[in-house]
C-alpha positions as a Markdown table, in Angstrom:
| # | Residue | x | y | z |
|---|---|---|---|---|
| 1 | Met | 14.8 | -87.3 | 24.8 |
| 2 | Lys | 14.0 | -86.0 | 27.8 |
| 3 | His | 14.4 | -88.5 | 31.1 |
| 4 | Phe | 11.1 | -87.7 | 32.5 |
| 5 | Leu | 9.5 | -88.7 | 29.6 |
| 6 | Ile | 11.5 | -91.6 | 29.0 |
| 7 | Ser | 10.7 | -92.6 | 32.6 |
| 8 | Lys | 6.6 | -92.5 | 32.1 |
| 9 | Leu | 7.1 | -94.7 | 28.9 |
| 10 | Val | 5.7 | -98.1 | 28.2 |
| 11 | Asp | 5.0 | -99.8 | 25.1 |
| 12 | Pro | 1.5 | -98.5 | 24.2 |
| 13 | Tyr | 0.3 | -102.1 | 22.8 |
| 14 | Ser | 1.9 | -105.1 | 25.3 |
| 15 | Gly | 2.8 | -102.3 | 28.3 |
| 16 | Glu | 6.2 | -103.8 | 28.2 |
| 17 | Glu | 9.0 | -101.6 | 29.8 |
| 18 | Leu | 11.1 | -99.9 | 27.2 |
| 19 | Ile | 14.9 | -99.5 | 26.9 |
| 20 | Ser | 16.9 | -96.6 | 25.1 |
| 21 | Ser | 19.4 | -97.6 | 22.6 |
| 22 | Pro | 23.0 | -96.3 | 23.1 |
| 23 | Gln | 22.9 | -93.7 | 20.3 |
| 24 | Asn | 19.1 | -93.0 | 21.8 |
| 25 | Asp | 17.7 | -93.4 | 18.4 |
| 26 | Tyr | 15.1 | -95.8 | 19.2 |
| 27 | Leu | 13.4 | -97.4 | 22.2 |
| 28 | Gln | 12.9 | -101.4 | 22.2 |
| 29 | Thr | 11.2 | -103.9 | 24.7 |
| 30 | Ala | 12.6 | -107.3 | 25.7 |
| 31 | Thr | 10.7 | -109.0 | 22.9 |
| 32 | Gly | 11.6 | -106.7 | 20.3 |
| 33 | Asn | 9.0 | -104.0 | 19.6 |
| 34 | Thr | 11.0 | -101.1 | 18.3 |
| 35 | Tyr | 9.9 | -97.3 | 18.0 |
| 36 | Phe | 12.4 | -94.9 | 16.6 |
| 37 | Ile | 13.2 | -91.4 | 17.7 |
| 38 | Lys | 13.9 | -88.4 | 15.7 |
| 39 | Asp | 14.8 | -85.2 | 16.8 |
| 40 | Glu | 14.0 | -86.3 | 20.4 |
| 41 | Ile | 10.5 | -87.3 | 19.4 |
| 42 | Ala | 9.4 | -91.0 | 19.7 |
| 43 | Val | 6.9 | -91.9 | 17.2 |
| 44 | Met | 4.9 | -94.7 | 19.4 |
| 45 | Ile | 2.3 | -95.9 | 16.7 |
| 46 | Asp | 2.4 | -99.3 | 15.0 |
| 47 | Thr | 1.3 | -98.0 | 11.8 |
| 48 | Ala | 1.9 | -101.4 | 10.1 |
| 49 | Gly | -0.6 | -103.1 | 12.4 |
| 50 | Arg | -3.1 | -100.2 | 13.0 |
| 51 | Ser | -6.8 | -100.7 | 12.5 |
| 52 | Ile | -9.0 | -98.6 | 10.0 |
| 53 | Asn | -12.5 | -98.1 | 11.7 |
| 54 | Asn | -16.0 | -97.8 | 10.4 |
| 55 | Glu | -17.6 | -97.5 | 13.8 |
| 56 | Thr | -19.2 | -94.1 | 13.6 |
| 57 | Glu | -22.6 | -93.6 | 12.3 |
| 58 | Leu | -21.2 | -91.7 | 9.6 |
| 59 | His | -19.0 | -94.3 | 8.2 |
| 60 | Lys | -21.7 | -97.0 | 8.7 |
| 61 | Ser | -24.0 | -95.0 | 6.8 |
| 62 | Phe | -22.1 | -94.9 | 3.9 |
| 63 | Asp | -20.1 | -98.2 | 4.3 |
| 64 | Ser | -16.6 | -96.3 | 4.5 |
| 65 | Asn | -13.7 | -96.7 | 6.4 |
| 66 | Phe | -11.8 | -93.9 | 8.3 |
| 67 | Asp | -7.9 | -94.2 | 8.6 |
| 68 | Tyr | -7.6 | -91.4 | 11.4 |
| 69 | Phe | -3.8 | -92.1 | 11.4 |
| 70 | Lys | -3.6 | -91.2 | 8.0 |
| 71 | His | -6.1 | -88.4 | 8.0 |
| 72 | Tyr | -4.7 | -86.5 | 11.0 |
| 73 | Glu | -1.1 | -86.8 | 9.4 |
| 74 | Ile | -2.3 | -85.3 | 6.3 |
| 75 | Asp | -4.4 | -82.3 | 8.1 |
| 76 | Ala | -1.3 | -81.2 | 10.1 |
| 77 | Leu | 0.6 | -81.0 | 7.0 |
| 78 | Gln | -2.2 | -79.2 | 5.0 |
| 79 | Phe | -3.3 | -76.9 | 8.0 |
| 80 | Asp | -0.6 | -75.0 | 9.6 |
| 81 | Tyr | -2.0 | -74.6 | 13.2 |
| 82 | Phe | 1.1 | -72.4 | 14.3 |
| 83 | Lys | 0.0 | -69.5 | 11.9 |
| 84 | Asp | -2.0 | -67.0 | 13.3 |
| 85 | Asp | -4.5 | -66.0 | 10.5 |
| 86 | Glu | -8.0 | -66.5 | 12.4 |
| 87 | Gln | -10.6 | -64.0 | 12.0 |
| 88 | Ser | -10.9 | -61.5 | 15.1 |
| 89 | Thr | -14.0 | -63.6 | 16.4 |
| 90 | Thr | -12.3 | -67.0 | 16.4 |
| 91 | Lys | -9.3 | -65.4 | 17.8 |
| 92 | Gln | -11.5 | -63.9 | 20.8 |
| 93 | Glu | -13.3 | -67.2 | 21.4 |
| 94 | Arg | -10.4 | -68.8 | 21.3 |
| 95 | Lys | -8.3 | -66.9 | 23.7 |
| 96 | Arg | -11.5 | -67.2 | 26.5 |
| 97 | Ser | -11.6 | -70.9 | 25.9 |
| 98 | Arg | -7.7 | -70.9 | 26.7 |
| 99 | Gln | -8.3 | -69.0 | 29.6 |
| 100 | Ala | -11.0 | -71.2 | 30.7 |
| 101 | Ile | -8.7 | -74.4 | 30.6 |
| 102 | Ile | -5.8 | -72.3 | 32.4 |
| 103 | Asn | -8.7 | -71.4 | 34.9 |
| 104 | Ala | -9.4 | -75.4 | 35.3 |
| 105 | Val | -6.0 | -76.5 | 35.8 |
| 106 | Pro | -5.6 | -77.0 | 39.6 |
| 107 | Lys | -2.8 | -74.9 | 41.0 |
| 108 | Asn | -0.6 | -77.8 | 42.4 |
| 109 | Thr | -0.4 | -79.4 | 38.8 |
| 110 | Phe | 3.2 | -80.0 | 37.9 |
| 111 | Ser | 2.9 | -83.0 | 35.3 |
| 112 | Ile | 0.7 | -82.3 | 32.3 |
| 113 | Leu | -0.1 | -83.9 | 29.0 |
| 114 | Asp | -1.5 | -82.2 | 26.1 |
| 115 | Val | -3.4 | -84.8 | 23.8 |
| 116 | Gly | -3.8 | -83.1 | 20.3 |
| 117 | Cys | -1.4 | -80.4 | 21.1 |
| 118 | Gly | -2.3 | -78.5 | 17.9 |
| 119 | Ser | -0.3 | -75.2 | 18.3 |
| 120 | Gly | 1.5 | -76.0 | 21.5 |
| 121 | Trp | -0.1 | -73.1 | 23.4 |
| 122 | Val | -0.2 | -75.4 | 26.6 |
| 123 | Ala | 3.5 | -75.8 | 26.5 |
| 124 | Glu | 3.9 | -72.1 | 25.7 |
| 125 | Tyr | 1.6 | -71.1 | 28.9 |
| 126 | Phe | 2.3 | -73.5 | 31.5 |
| 127 | Leu | 6.3 | -73.7 | 30.7 |
| 128 | Lys | 6.5 | -70.3 | 32.1 |
| 129 | Gln | 4.4 | -71.4 | 35.2 |
| 130 | Gly | 7.3 | -74.1 | 35.8 |
| 131 | Lys | 5.2 | -77.2 | 34.8 |
| 132 | Gln | 6.2 | -79.9 | 33.1 |
| 133 | Ile | 4.7 | -80.6 | 29.6 |
| 134 | Ile | 4.1 | -83.2 | 27.2 |
| 135 | Ser | 2.9 | -82.3 | 23.7 |
| 136 | Ala | 1.4 | -85.5 | 22.0 |
| 137 | Asp | -0.1 | -85.7 | 18.6 |
| 138 | Ile | -1.2 | -88.4 | 16.5 |
| 139 | Ser | 0.8 | -86.4 | 13.6 |
| 140 | Ser | 4.2 | -86.0 | 13.5 |
| 141 | Thr | 4.4 | -82.5 | 12.6 |
| 142 | Asn | 2.8 | -80.8 | 15.5 |
| 143 | Pro | 4.9 | -82.0 | 18.3 |
| 144 | Ala | 7.8 | -81.6 | 16.3 |
| 145 | Lys | 6.9 | -77.7 | 15.6 |
| 146 | Ala | 5.6 | -77.5 | 19.5 |
| 147 | Leu | 9.4 | -78.8 | 20.5 |
| 148 | Ala | 11.2 | -76.3 | 18.3 |
| 149 | Lys | 9.2 | -73.4 | 19.0 |
| 150 | Phe | 8.9 | -73.8 | 22.6 |
| 151 | Pro | 12.2 | -75.4 | 23.6 |
| 152 | His | 12.7 | -76.2 | 27.4 |
| 153 | Gln | 14.1 | -78.7 | 29.8 |
| 154 | Asn | 10.7 | -79.5 | 31.0 |
| 155 | His | 9.3 | -79.8 | 27.3 |
| 156 | Ala | 8.9 | -83.2 | 25.3 |
| 157 | Gly | 7.1 | -84.3 | 22.5 |
| 158 | Ile | 6.0 | -87.5 | 21.2 |
| 159 | Val | 3.5 | -89.2 | 18.4 |
| 160 | Cys | 1.2 | -91.5 | 19.8 |
| 161 | Asp | -2.6 | -92.8 | 19.5 |
| 162 | Ala | -4.9 | -91.5 | 22.5 |
| 163 | Phe | -6.5 | -95.0 | 22.2 |
| 164 | Asn | -3.2 | -96.7 | 23.2 |
| 165 | Leu | -1.2 | -94.1 | 24.8 |
| 166 | Pro | 2.4 | -95.2 | 25.4 |
| 167 | Phe | 2.7 | -94.1 | 29.0 |
| 168 | Lys | 2.5 | -95.8 | 32.4 |
| 169 | Asn | -0.8 | -95.5 | 34.7 |
| 170 | Asn | -1.0 | -92.8 | 36.9 |
| 171 | Ser | 1.6 | -90.6 | 34.9 |
| 172 | Phe | 0.0 | -87.1 | 35.0 |
| 173 | Asp | -1.6 | -85.0 | 37.6 |
| 174 | Cys | -3.5 | -83.3 | 34.6 |
| 175 | Ile | -4.4 | -84.1 | 31.0 |
| 176 | Ile | -6.0 | -81.7 | 28.7 |
| 177 | Ala | -7.7 | -82.8 | 25.4 |
| 178 | Ser | -8.8 | -79.4 | 23.6 |
| 179 | Glu | -11.0 | -79.6 | 20.5 |
| 180 | Val | -10.0 | -83.7 | 20.0 |
| 181 | Ile | -13.1 | -85.4 | 21.3 |
| 182 | Glu | -15.6 | -84.5 | 18.8 |
| 183 | His | -13.1 | -86.1 | 16.2 |
| 184 | Val | -12.5 | -89.6 | 17.6 |
| 185 | His | -14.6 | -92.5 | 16.7 |
| 186 | Asp | -15.4 | -94.0 | 20.3 |
| 187 | Pro | -15.6 | -90.8 | 22.7 |
| 188 | Ala | -16.2 | -93.2 | 25.6 |
| 189 | Val | -13.4 | -95.3 | 25.0 |
| 190 | Phe | -11.3 | -92.3 | 24.3 |
| 191 | Val | -12.1 | -90.8 | 28.0 |
| 192 | Glu | -11.4 | -94.1 | 29.8 |
| 193 | Ser | -7.9 | -94.2 | 27.9 |
| 194 | Leu | -6.9 | -90.9 | 29.0 |
| 195 | Leu | -8.3 | -91.5 | 32.4 |
| 196 | Gln | -6.0 | -94.3 | 33.0 |
| 197 | Lys | -3.1 | -92.1 | 33.0 |
| 198 | Val | -4.2 | -89.6 | 34.9 |
| 199 | Lys | -3.0 | -89.6 | 39.0 |
| 200 | Arg | -5.5 | -90.2 | 41.6 |
| 201 | Gly | -6.7 | -86.9 | 42.5 |
| 202 | Gly | -5.6 | -85.7 | 39.1 |
| 203 | Thr | -7.7 | -83.9 | 36.3 |
| 204 | Leu | -8.7 | -84.7 | 32.5 |
| 205 | Ile | -10.0 | -81.4 | 31.1 |
| 206 | Leu | -12.0 | -81.8 | 27.7 |
| 207 | Val | -13.0 | -78.9 | 25.5 |
| 208 | Thr | -15.3 | -79.3 | 22.7 |
| 209 | Pro | -18.0 | -77.3 | 20.8 |
| 210 | Tyr | -21.1 | -77.0 | 22.7 |
| 211 | Asn | -24.3 | -78.6 | 20.9 |
| 212 | Glu | -23.1 | -78.3 | 17.6 |
| 213 | Lys | -25.0 | -78.5 | 14.5 |
| 214 | Ile | -22.9 | -80.5 | 12.5 |
| 215 | Glu | -23.0 | -79.3 | 8.8 |
| 216 | Tyr | -22.2 | -81.6 | 5.8 |
| 217 | Ser | -20.3 | -81.0 | 2.6 |
| 218 | Leu | -20.2 | -83.4 | -0.4 |
| 219 | Cys | -16.4 | -84.2 | -0.7 |
| 220 | Val | -14.9 | -83.7 | -4.2 |
| 221 | His | -12.8 | -87.0 | -4.2 |
| 222 | Cys | -15.2 | -89.6 | -3.1 |
| 223 | Asn | -18.9 | -88.1 | -3.8 |
| 224 | Lys | -19.9 | -88.9 | 0.0 |
| 225 | Pro | -20.8 | -86.4 | 2.7 |
| 226 | Thr | -18.2 | -85.1 | 4.8 |
| 227 | Pro | -18.7 | -83.2 | 8.4 |
| 228 | Lys | -17.2 | -79.9 | 8.6 |
| 229 | Ser | -13.7 | -79.9 | 10.4 |
| 230 | Ala | -14.3 | -83.5 | 10.5 |
| 231 | His | -16.7 | -83.2 | 13.6 |
| 232 | Leu | -18.1 | -86.6 | 14.2 |
| 233 | His | -19.9 | -85.8 | 17.5 |
| 234 | Ser | -21.9 | -82.9 | 19.0 |
| 235 | Phe | -21.9 | -82.7 | 22.7 |
| 236 | Asn | -24.5 | -81.4 | 25.4 |
| 237 | Glu | -24.7 | -81.9 | 29.4 |
| 238 | Glu | -27.5 | -84.7 | 28.4 |
| 239 | Asn | -25.5 | -86.6 | 25.8 |
| 240 | Ile | -22.3 | -86.4 | 28.0 |
| 241 | Lys | -24.3 | -87.9 | 31.1 |
| 242 | Val | -25.1 | -90.7 | 28.9 |
| 243 | Leu | -21.5 | -91.1 | 27.7 |
| 244 | Phe | -19.8 | -91.1 | 31.2 |
| 245 | His | -22.5 | -93.5 | 32.6 |
| 246 | Arg | -20.0 | -95.5 | 33.7 |
| 247 | Leu | -17.8 | -93.5 | 35.4 |
| 248 | Thr | -17.7 | -92.7 | 39.1 |
| 249 | Tyr | -15.2 | -89.6 | 39.2 |
| 250 | Lys | -16.6 | -86.1 | 39.9 |
| 251 | Thr | -17.4 | -84.3 | 36.8 |
| 252 | Phe | -18.0 | -81.1 | 36.3 |
| 253 | Thr | -19.1 | -79.1 | 33.1 |
| 254 | Glu | -19.3 | -75.3 | 32.1 |
| 255 | Val | -20.4 | -73.8 | 29.0 |
| 256 | Tyr | -18.8 | -70.1 | 27.7 |
| 257 | Cys | -18.5 | -68.0 | 24.6 |
| 258 | Asn | -22.1 | -66.6 | 23.9 |
| 259 | Lys | -22.7 | -66.9 | 20.3 |
| 260 | Tyr | -24.8 | -63.8 | 20.3 |
| 261 | Ile | -21.8 | -61.6 | 22.1 |
| 262 | Leu | -19.7 | -62.8 | 18.9 |
| 263 | Lys | -22.3 | -62.2 | 16.4 |
| 264 | Leu | -23.0 | -58.5 | 17.7 |
| 265 | Arg | -19.3 | -57.9 | 17.6 |
| 266 | Leu | -19.3 | -57.4 | 21.5 |
| 267 | Tyr | -16.1 | -58.9 | 21.7 |
| 268 | Asn | -14.2 | -56.1 | 20.8 |
| 269 | Leu | -15.5 | -53.7 | 23.8 |
| 270 | Leu | -15.1 | -57.2 | 26.1 |
| 271 | Ser | -11.8 | -58.2 | 24.8 |
| 272 | Phe | -9.9 | -55.9 | 27.3 |
| 273 | Leu | -11.8 | -57.3 | 30.6 |
| 274 | Pro | -9.9 | -59.5 | 32.6 |
| 275 | Phe | -11.0 | -63.3 | 32.3 |
| 276 | Ser | -12.9 | -63.5 | 35.7 |
| 277 | Leu | -15.1 | -60.2 | 34.8 |
| 278 | Trp | -15.7 | -61.7 | 31.1 |
| 279 | Arg | -17.1 | -64.6 | 32.8 |
| 280 | Ile | -19.4 | -62.8 | 34.6 |
| 281 | Leu | -20.6 | -61.1 | 31.8 |
| 282 | Asp | -20.6 | -63.9 | 29.5 |
| 283 | Asn | -22.6 | -66.2 | 32.2 |
| 284 | Leu | -25.2 | -63.5 | 32.4 |
| 285 | Ala | -25.6 | -63.6 | 28.6 |
| 286 | Asn | -26.3 | -67.4 | 28.7 |
| 287 | Asn | -28.5 | -66.9 | 31.5 |
| 288 | Phe | -30.6 | -64.7 | 29.4 |
| 289 | Val | -30.1 | -66.7 | 25.9 |
| 290 | Lys | -28.3 | -70.0 | 26.4 |
| 291 | Lys | -26.2 | -69.9 | 22.9 |
| 292 | Pro | -22.6 | -71.0 | 24.4 |
| 293 | Thr | -20.4 | -71.9 | 21.7 |
| 294 | Thr | -17.9 | -73.8 | 23.9 |
| 295 | Phe | -18.3 | -76.9 | 26.2 |
| 296 | Leu | -15.6 | -77.8 | 29.0 |
| 297 | Ile | -15.7 | -80.9 | 30.8 |
| 298 | Lys | -13.5 | -81.4 | 34.1 |
| 299 | Ile | -13.6 | -84.8 | 35.3 |
| 300 | Val | -11.3 | -85.5 | 38.8 |
| 301 | Arg | -10.0 | -88.8 | 39.4 |
| 302 | Asp | -10.6 | -90.1 | 43.0 |
């Protein structure tokens, strides 16, 4: 494992310091809590002691449980986030969303935690900028693929739970969680957990669909309604204020990717524009008809 990663780690449940084994195949606390390392990736989840929750309105309504550890491990096996088979519309939307995230990351940032690393695009881009990246995911599949695809002395991978992050407080200049918050059972606790790990003056960047109307289908396995893409929450400016009412940090929001530009296939004409010019045109479209698809929330920790 990379030394810069080990230096940031603590036991995610007790907060105890971790000691690496002589063979570098596990990490252990003084009280005996052990986390194994495979191919330089530590699995920092206590799967035996994990809790299965039914705290979302969906699960309460149908008296069902959500084992999100197991769900997203299977999700990463079933859906290859590294496979480039998206439709043109989705590719352009994702391209502009990533550019907006890049634009939101402060120039003086060095250490970045990518929560829910997916295809590892954060590592791919920011390693070239001389940044230090930790690709984190609840699944063991995605960090391993990200590390293999983008090997670098400044790139490390880890398997962990965002609600029990295995890092010392004040560890990162920036944390990026793109398209994650809509999946978690408790968004407020999720955000507070991430902010603890951001340095003072550092930045947390969240990206999620904007004001999404969540669609449901009937699961062929359990015969209960299940949300499309496992989205449990939808966000806009108003409910974000309610969600973050306890926060005293500076919070900035922006919306982008006008739905009608995508529907009318104007993205083909605009795809060659630099981000700054595209952003102006996209803002004009949303001022005329406010139908953005993507919501970015930036929180600066004082």
